[in-house]
Steps between C-alpha positions, in 0.01 A plus 500: 500500500243219545337340798458129540268335758589146602294252695750274673427187700576556865779248513696681229477865607837494665658352184339756272602791721859375507500469118362845453742653753787341313418723188358789689749771405538373139148432385259601783446838659259411776358185659167516686325207669125529550353225715141395495334604831304178503812291489669684787244352751438175320757374243248251366212751477412444135523120518290501818242733342462271200445200719240675710316611188495143364384374841221759510389403142505130594282559807254710301477249210455209737826327402616516854285348767433717810443351846288625786740600775280398791415167345866441429597585858232274639636206293853576609398512871310171468804344338731622768282370776508141364 
C-alpha cells in the first residue's frame, strides 16, 4: 500500500473527492482530508502574506513612498473646507 499526498486548488476539491469516492472500494482503502489551519480562517492567507511581504520590502527599500498621517489629514481637511 502507498500513500499519495495531493495539493488541490480550492475550487476543485469537491470534484477530486467525487472522483476518488467513485473508485473507493476498488482502488482506494481510505480517504483523509487535511486542511491547512491558516486557510480555514482566511482562504487567501498565502496570497495575502506574499503581498504583505512585498509591500514591506518596498517600504524598506524606498520603492514605496510613505506619507505623514498628520500632514495628509491637514491637507484633506483644508481641501474639504474649500
